[in-house]
N, C-alpha and C positions, 0 to 999 in steps of 0.2 A: 493548535489543536493537535492532539495525537490519536490517530485512528488505530485501535488495537483490537485483535481477535475477531476480525470479520470472518464470517463463515456461513455457507449455504449448504443444506445437507445433500447428499448425494443424489436423492431422489428429485430434488427441486433444481439442480444444476441444469444450465443450458435454456434457461427460461428468460434471462436477463435480471434476475433478482439482484445478483451482485452489482451490476451496473447501476440498477435503481438505487440500491443502498448507498453506494458510493457517491452517486449524485446527491442524494439526500444530505449525506454528511457534508459534503462540499457547501451545499446551499445553506445548511444549518450553521456551519462556521462563517461564511460569507454574510450571513444576516446578523450575526453577533459581533461582526468587526474583527474576527481573527484575520491576521495577514496570511497565514499559510496552515496547510494540514500536513504533517509528517507522518510516516509509518516505516515500519521495517518487515522484511519478509525473507525468507531463506532462498538461496540459490535453486532449491529443488522445486520451488513454487513457481513453475514457468507460466501457468495459467494466471495466477496472481500478478505476476509481474507484468503481463500482456494487458490484463484488466486495468492495473494502475496507470500504467503508460498510456492507454487509450483514454483515460480520464484526465489526463494533463499532468500527471506526476512525472518528476524526472529523477533519475539515480543520482544521489548527491554523494555517496559514499558506500564503503563496505567495512565490515569487520568480521572478526572471528569470535564465536561465542564462548571459546575456551582454548587451553593449550592443545587438547586433543583435536579440536576443531582446526586449529593452524596446522597441525601435523597432517590432518586428513585434508587439507585445503577446503574446508567447508566454510562457506561465507554466508553472512547476513548482509543483504542490500538494504540501504536506507534510502527513502524517496522523500521527495517534498513537492507539494503543490502550492505554488504562490497564487494566492487568490485574487489579487489585484491585476494578474496578468491574463486572466481569462475573460 
């Protein structure tokens, strides 16, 4: 299962909503028999990286979104949470 575009408005941040949403996605996927949840986030999304790593995701790779991204050393981080391991 791929988690895409999770966002919480600025006014609502810091209340645990992103953690709750992430737990809900993991529970949803686990209940339906998915083996893992995958996602991608950019190198500048440090708070998102901390959130995902705190929920059991591990970084499994990196990529560049374009030639310009390669030149600028801009990376996309790929994460995976294996559901059987939690």
